[in-house]
Structure formats: C-alpha cells, structure tokens
C-alpha positions as CSV (number, residue, x, y, z in Angstrom):
1,M,183.5,229.7,79.1
2,R,180.6,227.8,77.7
3,K,178.5,226.5,80.6
4,T,179.5,226.2,84.2
5,T,177.7,225.0,87.2
6,S,176.5,227.7,89.6
7,K,177.0,226.1,93.0
8,M,180.1,226.4,95.0
9,W,179.9,222.7,96.2
10,A,180.5,221.7,92.6
11,A,183.6,223.8,92.4
12,A,184.8,222.5,95.7
13,A,184.3,218.9,94.5
14,G,186.4,219.7,91.5
15,V,189.2,221.2,93.5
16,T,189.2,218.2,95.7
17,G,189.5,216.0,92.6
18,I,192.4,218.0,91.3
19,A,194.2,217.7,94.7
20,L,193.9,214.0,94.5
21,L,195.9,214.0,91.3
22,A,199.1,214.4,93.2
23,T,198.7,211.0,94.9
24,A,196.6,209.3,92.2
25,C,197.5,206.2,90.3
26,S,199.9,206.5,87.4
27,G,198.5,207.9,84.2
28,D,199.1,204.6,82.5
29,S,195.9,202.6,82.1
30,D,195.6,198.9,82.7
31,T,192.8,198.8,80.1
32,P,193.6,196.0,77.7
33,S,193.7,196.6,73.9
34,D,190.6,195.7,71.9
35,E,190.4,192.0,71.3
36,G,191.3,190.6,67.9
37,S,194.3,192.7,67.2
38,E,197.0,190.9,65.2
39,G,200.1,192.4,63.7
40,G,198.8,196.0,63.3
41,S,195.4,195.0,62.1
42,E,193.8,195.9,65.4
43,N,190.3,197.2,65.5
44,I,190.3,200.2,67.8
45,T,187.5,202.1,69.4
46,L,188.5,205.7,70.3
47,T,186.3,207.5,72.8
48,L,185.8,211.2,72.4
49,A,184.4,213.1,75.4
50,T,182.8,216.4,74.5
51,F,180.1,218.7,75.9
52,N,177.5,221.2,74.7
53,E,177.5,221.5,70.9
54,P,181.0,221.3,69.6
55,G,179.8,220.9,66.0
56,Y,181.2,217.4,65.4
57,T,178.8,215.4,63.4
58,D,178.2,211.7,62.7
59,E,179.1,212.4,59.1
60,M,182.5,213.7,60.2
61,F,183.2,210.6,62.3
62,Q,182.1,208.4,59.4
63,A,184.4,210.1,57.0
64,Y,187.4,209.7,59.4
65,E,186.5,206.0,60.0
66,A,186.4,205.5,56.2
67,E,189.8,207.0,55.8
68,N,191.2,205.0,58.7
69,P,190.0,201.4,58.5
70,G,189.8,199.7,61.9
71,I,189.0,202.9,63.8
72,T,185.6,203.4,65.4
73,I,184.8,206.7,67.1
74,E,182.5,206.7,70.1
75,N,181.4,210.2,71.1
76,V,180.4,210.6,74.7
77,K,178.8,214.0,75.1
78,A,178.1,215.7,78.5
79,A,175.3,218.1,78.8
80,E,177.5,221.0,79.9
81,S,181.1,221.9,80.7
82,G,180.7,221.5,84.4
83,D,179.6,217.9,84.1
84,A,182.6,217.1,81.8
85,R,185.0,218.8,84.3
86,E,183.7,216.8,87.2
87,S,183.8,213.5,85.3
88,L,187.4,214.1,84.0
89,N,188.6,215.1,87.4
90,T,187.3,211.9,88.9
91,H,188.9,209.7,86.2
92,L,192.2,211.5,86.5
93,A,192.2,211.1,90.3
94,S,191.4,207.4,90.0
95,G,193.9,206.7,87.2
96,A,191.3,205.1,84.9
97,G,188.2,205.7,83.0
98,A,189.0,208.9,81.0
99,A,188.2,209.0,77.3
100,D,190.9,208.7,74.7
101,I,190.3,212.3,73.8
102,E,188.9,214.7,76.4
103,M,187.5,218.1,75.4
104,I,188.5,220.7,78.0
105,E,187.1,224.2,78.3
106,I,189.4,227.2,78.8
107,D,188.1,228.2,82.2
108,W,189.2,224.9,83.8
109,L,192.1,224.0,81.6
110,P,194.5,226.0,84.0
111,E,193.6,223.7,86.8
112,L,194.7,220.7,84.8
113,M,197.9,222.3,83.4
114,Q,199.4,221.9,86.9
115,Y,199.6,218.2,86.1
116,P,201.0,217.9,82.6
117,D,202.1,214.3,83.3
118,K,198.5,213.3,83.2
119,F,198.3,214.2,79.5
120,V,200.1,213.3,76.3
121,D,202.4,216.0,75.0
122,L,200.7,217.0,71.7
123,T,203.7,219.0,70.3
124,D,204.0,218.4,66.6
125,P,206.2,220.6,64.4
126,A,204.0,219.7,61.4
127,L,201.2,221.6,63.1
128,D,203.2,224.8,64.0
129,G,201.3,227.9,62.9
130,R,197.9,226.1,62.7
131,W,196.3,228.1,65.5
132,L,196.2,231.7,66.7
133,D,199.2,232.3,68.9
134,W,197.2,233.2,71.9
135,K,195.1,230.1,71.6
136,V,198.3,227.9,71.6
137,A,199.7,229.8,74.5
138,Q,196.6,229.0,76.6
139,A,197.4,225.2,76.4
140,T,201.2,225.4,76.6
141,T,203.0,224.8,79.9
142,P,205.9,227.1,81.0
143,D,208.4,224.5,79.8
144,G,206.8,224.2,76.4
145,V,204.5,221.1,76.7
146,L,201.4,221.4,74.5
147,L,198.5,219.8,76.3
148,G,195.7,220.6,73.9
149,Y,194.8,221.2,70.3
150,G,192.5,224.3,69.9
151,T,189.0,223.8,68.7
152,D,186.9,227.0,68.8
153,I,187.2,230.5,70.1
154,G,184.3,232.7,71.2
155,P,184.4,236.2,69.6
156,E,181.3,238.0,70.9
157,A,178.6,239.9,69.1
158,I,175.1,241.0,70.2
159,A,172.2,238.7,69.2
160,F,168.8,240.4,69.2
161,R,165.2,240.0,68.4
162,G,164.6,242.5,65.6
163,D,160.8,241.9,65.8
164,L,160.6,242.8,69.5
165,L,162.7,245.9,69.1
166,A,160.7,247.0,66.1
167,A,157.4,246.6,68.0
168,A,158.9,248.9,70.7
169,G,159.7,251.5,68.0
170,L,163.4,251.1,68.5
171,P,166.3,250.5,66.0
172,S,165.8,246.9,64.8
173,T,168.0,246.1,61.9
174,R,171.5,244.8,62.5
175,E,173.0,248.1,61.2
176,E,170.7,250.2,63.3
177,V,171.3,248.2,66.5
178,A,175.0,248.4,66.0
179,E,174.8,252.2,65.6
180,A,172.4,252.5,68.6
181,L,174.9,250.7,70.8
182,G,177.8,253.0,69.7
183,G,179.3,251.2,66.8
184,A,183.0,250.9,67.0
185,D,183.0,253.0,70.2
186,A,180.2,250.9,71.9
187,T,180.3,250.9,75.7
188,W,178.4,248.9,78.3
189,E,176.8,252.2,79.4
190,D,175.4,252.4,75.8
191,Y,174.1,248.8,76.0
192,F,172.3,249.4,79.3
193,A,170.9,252.8,78.2
194,F,169.4,251.1,75.1
195,G,168.0,248.5,77.3
196,K,166.3,251.1,79.5
197,Q,164.6,252.5,76.5
198,Y,163.3,249.1,75.6
199,T,162.1,248.2,79.1
200,E,160.5,251.6,79.7
201,K,158.5,251.2,76.4
202,T,157.5,247.6,76.9
203,G,157.8,246.7,80.5
204,K,159.7,243.6,79.3
205,P,163.3,242.3,80.0
206,F,166.1,243.5,77.7
207,F,168.7,240.8,78.4
208,D,168.5,237.2,79.6
209,S,170.8,236.9,82.5
210,A,173.0,239.0,84.8
211,G,175.5,236.1,85.0
212,A,175.8,236.0,81.3
213,T,176.2,239.7,80.9
214,Y,178.8,239.8,83.7
215,Q,180.8,237.1,81.8
216,G,181.0,239.2,78.7
217,M,182.3,242.1,80.7
218,I,184.8,240.3,82.9
219,N,186.3,238.6,79.9
220,Q,187.6,242.0,78.8
221,V,189.7,242.4,82.0
222,E,193.2,241.2,81.4
223,N,193.9,240.1,85.0
224,A,190.5,239.9,86.7
225,Y,191.0,237.2,89.4
226,E,194.7,236.3,89.5
227,E,198.1,237.7,88.7
228,E,200.6,235.7,86.6
229,D,202.4,234.7,89.8
230,G,199.3,233.0,91.2
231,T,198.3,235.8,93.6
232,V,194.5,235.9,93.9
233,I,193.3,239.5,93.5
234,A,189.6,238.9,92.7
235,A,188.1,240.3,96.0
236,D,190.4,243.4,95.9
237,N,190.3,244.2,92.2
238,P,188.3,247.4,91.7
239,E,187.5,246.3,88.1
240,V,185.7,243.2,89.3
241,K,183.7,245.2,91.9
242,A,182.8,247.9,89.3
243,I,181.5,245.2,86.9
244,Y,179.5,243.5,89.6
245,D,177.9,246.8,90.6
246,A,177.1,247.7,87.0
247,V,175.5,244.3,86.3
248,T,173.5,244.1,89.5
249,T,172.3,247.7,89.0
250,A,171.1,247.0,85.5
251,S,169.5,243.8,86.7
252,V,167.8,244.9,89.9
253,T,167.5,248.6,90.0
254,D,166.7,249.1,86.3
255,N,165.1,245.7,85.9
256,L,166.6,245.0,82.5
257,S,167.2,241.3,83.2
258,A,164.8,238.5,82.6
259,H,166.2,237.2,86.0
260,L,167.0,233.8,84.5
261,G,169.9,231.5,85.3
262,Q,171.5,230.8,82.0
263,W,171.1,227.1,81.1
264,S,168.2,226.6,83.5
265,D,164.9,225.1,82.3
266,D,163.2,228.5,82.7
267,W,165.9,230.2,80.6
268,T,165.5,227.6,77.8
269,A,161.7,228.0,77.9
270,A,162.0,231.8,77.6
271,F,163.2,231.5,74.0
272,Q,159.8,230.3,73.1
273,T,157.9,233.1,75.0
274,D,159.7,236.3,73.8
275,G,161.4,236.3,77.2
276,F,164.1,238.9,76.3
277,A,165.2,241.0,73.4
278,T,169.0,240.7,73.4
279,M,171.8,238.5,74.7
280,L,175.6,238.2,74.3
281,A,176.5,235.9,71.5
282,P,179.9,234.2,71.2
283,G,179.9,232.1,68.1
284,W,179.1,228.8,69.9
285,M,176.0,230.5,71.4
286,L,174.4,230.8,67.9
287,G,173.7,227.1,67.8
288,V,172.2,227.2,71.3
289,I,169.9,230.1,70.4
290,E,168.7,228.4,67.3
291,G,168.2,225.1,69.1
292,N,166.1,226.7,71.8
293,S,164.1,228.9,69.4
294,A,162.5,226.3,67.1
295,G,159.6,228.0,65.3
296,V,160.6,231.5,66.5
297,T,161.5,234.1,64.0
298,G,163.1,237.5,64.5
299,W,166.6,236.7,65.7
300,D,169.5,238.6,64.2
301,I,173.2,239.4,64.9
302,A,174.7,242.9,65.2
303,D,178.3,243.5,64.3
304,V,179.0,245.3,67.6
305,F,180.1,244.5,71.1
306,P,180.3,246.9,74.1
307,G,183.8,247.7,75.4
308,G,185.6,246.4,72.3
309,A,186.5,242.9,71.4
310,G,185.7,240.1,73.8
311,N,186.2,236.4,73.8
312,W,183.9,234.0,75.8
313,G,184.9,230.4,75.8
314,G,186.8,228.1,73.5
315,S,188.0,224.6,74.1
316,F,190.8,222.1,73.5
317,L,191.1,218.5,72.7
318,T,193.5,216.7,75.0
319,V,194.7,213.1,75.2
320,P,194.9,211.7,78.8
321,A,198.1,209.7,79.5
322,Q,195.9,206.8,80.6
323,S,194.6,206.3,77.0
324,A,195.3,202.8,75.7
325,H,195.7,204.3,72.2
326,P,197.5,207.6,72.6
327,D,199.0,207.7,69.1
328,E,195.7,207.0,67.4
329,A,194.0,209.5,69.7
330,K,196.5,212.2,68.9
331,K,196.0,211.6,65.2
332,L,192.2,211.9,65.5
333,A,192.5,215.1,67.7
334,A,194.7,216.7,65.1
335,W,192.2,215.8,62.3
336,L,189.3,217.2,64.3
337,T,191.1,220.4,64.8
338,A,192.3,220.9,61.3
339,P,190.9,223.9,59.4
340,E,188.6,221.9,57.2
341,Q,186.9,220.1,60.1
342,Q,186.6,223.2,62.2
343,I,184.9,225.0,59.3
344,S,182.5,222.1,59.2
345,A,181.9,222.3,62.9
346,Y,181.2,226.0,62.5
347,K,178.6,225.4,59.8
348,S,177.0,222.8,62.1
349,K,176.8,224.7,65.4
350,G,178.5,228.1,65.0
351,T,181.7,227.1,66.9
352,F,184.1,229.7,65.5
353,P,187.5,228.3,64.4
354,S,190.8,229.1,66.1
355,Q,192.8,228.0,63.0
356,V,194.6,230.7,61.1
357,E,193.9,229.1,57.7
358,A,190.2,228.7,58.6
359,L,189.9,232.3,59.7
360,A,191.1,233.5,56.3
361,S,188.8,231.1,54.3
362,E,186.3,232.6,52.0
363,E,184.1,229.7,52.9
364,L,184.0,231.0,56.4
365,L,184.0,234.7,55.7
366,G,181.3,234.4,53.1
367,S,179.0,232.2,55.2
368,T,175.5,233.4,56.3
369,N,173.2,232.1,58.9
370,E,169.6,231.6,57.7
371,F,168.1,231.4,61.1
372,F,169.5,234.8,62.1
373,N,167.8,236.6,59.2
374,N,170.5,235.5,56.8
375,A,173.1,237.5,58.8
376,P,176.7,237.3,57.4
377,A,177.7,235.5,60.5
378,G,181.2,234.5,59.3
379,E,182.1,238.1,58.5
380,I,180.6,239.4,61.7
381,L,182.4,237.0,64.0
382,A,185.6,237.5,62.1
383,N,185.3,241.2,62.7
384,R,184.5,240.6,66.3
385,A,187.6,238.4,66.7
386,K,189.9,241.3,65.7
387,G,191.6,242.8,68.6
388,I,190.9,240.0,71.1
389,V,193.3,240.0,74.1
390,A,192.9,236.8,75.9
391,P,192.6,237.4,79.6
392,F,194.9,235.6,82.0
393,K,193.2,232.6,83.7
394,G,195.1,230.8,86.4
395,P,194.4,227.6,88.4
396,N,191.9,229.4,90.6
397,Y,189.9,231.0,87.8
398,F,187.1,228.4,87.6
399,A,186.5,228.4,91.4
400,V,186.5,232.2,91.7
401,N,184.2,232.7,88.7
402,D,181.9,230.0,90.0
403,A,181.6,231.9,93.3
404,M,180.8,235.0,91.4
405,Q,178.2,233.3,89.3
406,T,176.6,231.9,92.5
407,A,176.4,235.5,94.0
408,L,174.9,236.8,90.8
409,T,172.3,234.0,90.7
410,E,171.3,234.8,94.2
411,V,170.8,238.5,93.3
412,D,169.4,238.2,89.8
413,V,167.3,235.0,90.0
414,N,166.5,234.6,93.7
415,G,166.2,238.3,94.7
416,G,169.1,238.4,97.2
417,D,170.8,241.6,98.4
418,A,173.6,242.7,96.1
419,A,175.8,243.9,98.9
420,A,175.4,240.8,101.0
421,Q,176.1,238.6,98.0
422,W,179.3,240.5,97.3
423,D,180.4,239.8,100.9
424,S,179.6,236.1,100.3
425,F,181.8,236.2,97.1
426,V,184.6,237.8,99.1
427,S,184.3,235.1,101.7
428,A,184.3,232.3,99.1
429,V,187.5,233.7,97.5
430,S,189.2,234.0,100.9
431,A,188.4,230.4,101.6
432,L,190.5,229.4,98.5
433,G,193.6,230.3,100.5
C-alpha cells in the first residue's frame, strides 16, 4: 500500500460505504454533458482523482490535451490513499460524484471488485501483454472483467543515510550496506542485527516506523490475512504473529524505531533532523523521501531487501460507471498507463512501472537518481522486482491491515503493551465476522 489511515473507525466507515453499494443508485450518472457540444465537437472536462505522488505532471496533461482537442483534464489529488478510498466509497454509494477516472490502491481494490457493475470494463485486446501478468490478475474479476489499468508497482529496496552510518563507523556505501545486510541472502534478522549495531554506537533510531517495517515483512506472506475462498485467517496465522512479535521486539525491546507514525507530522519533520538511518523504500517512496528531505544530503539506496523480493503498493486507474464520458475516460486511462507515460511518471516521482515494455527500457534501466547519491535507481528497482510473488489480498485485507497498523501505532508510538495490542487486533478481526 501507499498510505493508509491508522484508525479503525475509518476502516469501519469504508466498510459501511461498501455495504451501501448493494442498494445504491444505478451507476449511471444524471450529470449532463458539458454545454456547447454539437455534432461531436463537444468540449469535455475529464476529472482524474489521484492520491500521494503518482508522477503525473501538468506537462503530461498538456501534451494529451494538445493531442486531443476539446479535452481538458482536471486532476483532483487527495493527500493519501485512505482519503481517496473514503471519498470514492461515498460517491459509489450515492451513485454520483465520482471522478471520470479514479485511482485505486491495491490494498482496497479487492473491496471494490465485489461490485464490478460500478465500473466500466476496461478489457481491450489491443492492450493485451502491456502489464506484468500478476498486475493484471489483481484487477481482473473471476469472470474476466478488467476493472483497472495498472500504474506502478512497489519493488522494495533499503534507503539509508550513508553519512549517519559512516559517522557511526559502520558500512555506509550502497555496496557495503547490501553486503552487511546479507546480500542475496539478506534476512530480517540481519537487518535488525545491523540496526542494533547502529543504535548501540549512537543511541539513535535505526528505522522510522514499526508499522512501515511490518508492512514490508507482511507483504512477503502469500496468504497473510485471508484464504482464496474468503476465510479470514489473520488472527490464527502463525506467520502474522511471528512478524508482529519480531517488529515489536525490534521497536520496543531493542529500541531500533524512531517511534513515529508514518505520514504523521512528526515523521515528516524527522527527515530534517536526522531522525533515523534507514527505511524501507518501494519505488514510490523515493519521491516522498526526497520531498521531505529538502536540503538534506546523505540519502542512498542499497540493492538489497531482507527476506527476498517484496512489493509494497501499486495502483490502478479505473473508470466508474457513473462517468458521463466513459469512452474518453478509458482512452485517457490507457494513455496514462502506457509505457512512455509511466516512464515519465517514474522520472518525476519514482513510481516504478508495471508495463513489460517499460521494464525492459534502457531509459528506465539506465536511469540514476541524483538526490540518492546518483544511485542507479532504475537498475536497483528492476533487480528488486525480480522474483516478486504478489500476496493474495481479499475483500477484508484493508480492514484487517488497518487494525494491525492501529495496534502497532499504539505500541510503537504511544507506548502501549504489545501483548494487549495483539489481543485488540484479534478482537478487531473477530468483529469483521
């Protein structure tokens, strides 16, 4: 995922919104066409709802408008994924108000795939083979309806402050850090052990957030919260409990965490105060780090990730059925998710493409990131993308994961008892039914 809210009431509100879809108005919108249309010369405004930093720029929109006279693009950007989810759920439940194109994040896409009639089928034989197979599968219903065009994926590496590690007398170049974490055989035990060295030498936090670290670990579990038949197994899955215990031990017992809630004001401010030495870095996070670290030097990226390949996040562009201009919206969504535009988005904000052609592009593979010490970011993320096995995420994934993040926040940020918060998580999962 990219950003999610950390309060269960938000998840509950979203679930309520989804439940309303069964009795909501028809997906057809009563919104009239833009005035002034005559014989196909209609001037159309297409609204595009996004969140975070998808990498789409004004220059990209202007290029599309120039190629498609009469089309104006209005980008409505939510601050985070959770805000976008709540807004879309409300519009789908009421039957009106959704954007012509809605960006949906993988963690809450499964909720909406229960209601395919609320979206336009984006199946297009001309686009077959554009995306990684597992990316397409995530947005395809059991009966073959394609609800979303893939934007980015989130192969993970380790971002680190080389200057802080060097000051502690520890390995500090990208090659040294990768080796210190175990290289191709890196484990989470290696990561935490390296962190203990740093914290013992400096008395400072090693990583930013228990919640973020947990997310990297749980995304490597094929069936963490649900079986394919919908059975919720989160509270009884020993892998989930083992990861929770490992993260809370590293956070509380070993004090490796900066005890910050990711996306909080304190977390954002910590980038300016040397608040931590490492963090997990899917491609889309690179733009976030750079944006929060204006004037700060020392960030780099190591071509390594504990536990093997991992994917955190990735989104899709969908066209709600209530759009007044579904054909034009589908065309724009296809253009925005073409390899050329996704490479541009990557260059803008680090959102790593999910398109097969883009992934093989020398323009991508040869790209460097000046802010991250001129790291060969394209090559590193491409390496990190190899071997990704997308975990199963069912309709309850968002709510279960939100309950877990609430528990971790209580422990890591607010000083709560880990055992008690695990029990709270189990209770929240049980309440889902």
